[in-house]
KEKE-3310 file (N, C-alpha, C; in steps of 0.2 Angstrom, whole numbers, plus 5000, padded with zeros to 4 digits):
npx = (5466:5456:5443:5429:5431:5420:5410:5414:5412:5410:5420:5437:5445:5458:5464:5456:5452:5452:5451:5446:5434:5427:5414:5406:5411:5408:5394:5392:5398:5389:5378:5381:5390:5397:5395:5409:5415:5408:5413:5427:5426:5421:5432:5442:5437:5431:5418:5411:5413:5407:5394:5391:5392:5381:5370:5369:5368:5361:5354:5350:5349:5334:5333:5344:5343:5339:5349:5360:5355:5354:5367:5373:5365:5354:5340:5337:5332:5326:5319:5309)
npy = (5577:5567:5569:5564:5571:5574:5579:5592:5598:5611:5619:5624:5611:5607:5619:5623:5630:5622:5625:5638:5638:5628:5626:5626:5616:5605:5605:5603:5590:5582:5584:5578:5568:5551:5538:5536:5548:5557:5551:5554:5569:5571:5565:5574:5587:5586:5582:5592:5604:5599:5598:5611:5617:5610:5613:5627:5628:5635:5629:5612:5598:5590:5576:5572:5577:5570:5561:5569:5574:5563:5559:5570:5568:5576:5586:5595:5610:5617:5629:5626)
npz = (5477:5467:5456:5446:5430:5422:5430:5432:5420:5414:5418:5419:5424:5428:5433:5443:5458:5472:5486:5487:5480:5488:5493:5482:5475:5483:5483:5469:5467:5475:5468:5455:5456:5459:5472:5476:5472:5481:5493:5492:5493:5506:5513:5510:5513:5525:5536:5543:5535:5523:5528:5531:5518:5511:5519:5517:5503:5489:5479:5476:5466:5465:5465:5472:5484:5495:5497:5501:5513:5520:5521:5529:5540:5543:5540:5524:5519:5505:5495:5481)
capx = (5459:5454:5436:5428:5431:5413:5407:5416:5412:5409:5425:5444:5446:5465:5465:5451:5455:5448:5449:5443:5427:5425:5407:5403:5413:5405:5387:5392:5399:5383:5373:5383:5395:5394:5397:5416:5416:5406:5418:5433:5425:5420:5438:5446:5435:5428:5410:5409:5413:5402:5387:5390:5390:5375:5365:5369:5367:5355:5351:5353:5345:5329:5334:5350:5342:5338:5355:5363:5352:5356:5375:5374:5361:5350:5336:5339:5326:5327:5313:5309)
capy = (5574:5566:5568:5563:5577:5575:5583:5599:5599:5618:5624:5621:5606:5607:5625:5624:5631:5617:5628:5644:5636:5622:5625:5625:5609:5600:5604:5600:5583:5579:5584:5575:5563:5545:5537:5537:5555:5560:5549:5558:5575:5570:5564:5580:5593:5585:5582:5599:5608:5597:5599:5618:5618:5608:5617:5634:5628:5639:5624:5605:5594:5587:5569:5571:5581:5565:5558:5574:5575:5556:5559:5574:5566:5582:5588:5600:5613:5621:5630:5624)
capz = (5476:5460:5455:5439:5426:5419:5435:5431:5412:5412:5420:5418:5429:5430:5436:5448:5465:5476:5492:5486:5478:5491:5494:5476:5473:5487:5481:5463:5468:5478:5463:5449:5457:5462:5479:5477:5472:5487:5499:5492:5495:5513:5516:5508:5516:5531:5537:5545:5529:5519:5531:5530:5511:5509:5522:5514:5496:5486:5475:5475:5462:5470:5465:5476:5491:5501:5498:5504:5519:5524:5523:5534:5545:5545:5534:5520:5516:5499:5491:5474)
cpx = (5458:5447:5435:5427:5424:5409:5408:5416:5412:5415:5432:5446:5453:5467:5460:5454:5450:5446:5445:5435:5425:5418:5403:5405:5409:5398:5387:5393:5393:5378:5374:5387:5392:5397:5404:5418:5414:5411:5424:5432:5424:5427:5442:5444:5433:5421:5408:5408:5408:5395:5386:5388:5384:5369:5364:5368:5360:5351:5354:5347:5340:5330:5340:5349:5342:5345:5360:5361:5354:5363:5376:5370:5357:5346:5338:5333:5328:5321:5314:5304)
cpy = (5573:5564:5567:5570:5579:5579:5590:5600:5606:5622:5620:5617:5607:5614:5627:5625:5628:5620:5634:5643:5630:5621:5623:5618:5604:5599:5601:5592:5579:5579:5579:5569:5557:5544:5538:5544:5559:5558:5553:5566:5576:5569:5571:5586:5592:5585:5588:5603:5606:5598:5607:5620:5616:5612:5624:5634:5632:5634:5617:5602:5590:5579:5567:5574:5576:5562:5563:5574:5568:5557:5564:5573:5572:5584:5594:5603:5618:5622:5629:5629)
cpz = (5469:5459:5447:5435:5423:5424:5434:5423:5410:5414:5419:5424:5432:5433:5441:5455:5470:5483:5492:5484:5482:5492:5487:5473:5477:5484:5474:5463:5470:5472:5457:5450:5459:5469:5480:5477:5479:5493:5498:5494:5503:5516:5515:5512:5523:5532:5539:5539:5524:5521:5530:5523:5509:5512:5519:5506:5494:5482:5475:5471:5467:5470:5470:5483:5496:5502:5502:5512:5523:5525:5528:5540:5548:5539:5531:5517:5511:5496:5484:5470)
residu = (MET:LYS:LEU:ASP:LYS:LYS:ILE:PHE:TRP:ASP:VAL:ASP:TYR:ASP:ASN:LEU:ASP:TRP:GLU:LYS:TYR:ALA:HIS:TRP:VAL:ILE:VAL:ARG:VAL:PHE:GLU:ARG:GLY:ASP:VAL:ASP:ASP:ILE:ARG:GLN:VAL:ARG:ARG:HIS:TYR:GLY:ASP:ASP:GLU:VAL:LYS:THR:ALA:LEU:LEU:ASN:ALA:LYS:HIS:ILE:ARG:TYR:ASN:ARG:LEU:HIS:LEU:ALA:ALA:ALA:VAL:ILE:ASP:GLU:PRO:ILE:ASN:ILE:ILE:PHE)
# end
């Protein structure tokens, strides 16, 4: 999986454990990635894993909340 390195500006992209930190990666991509990045994450992890990660996220940027909810076709309730 090749994602835009700018999304992961604060970590060592080349040594990131994509499976161990899957939920963090998914949420990060939904917050900071573009449509292509989101498609790649969905292909790599599958929609069930993406849905689980987003529904259990402690924080999602407000401006991306509706996008995430539309992709998983379920409302996401996060307290701001």
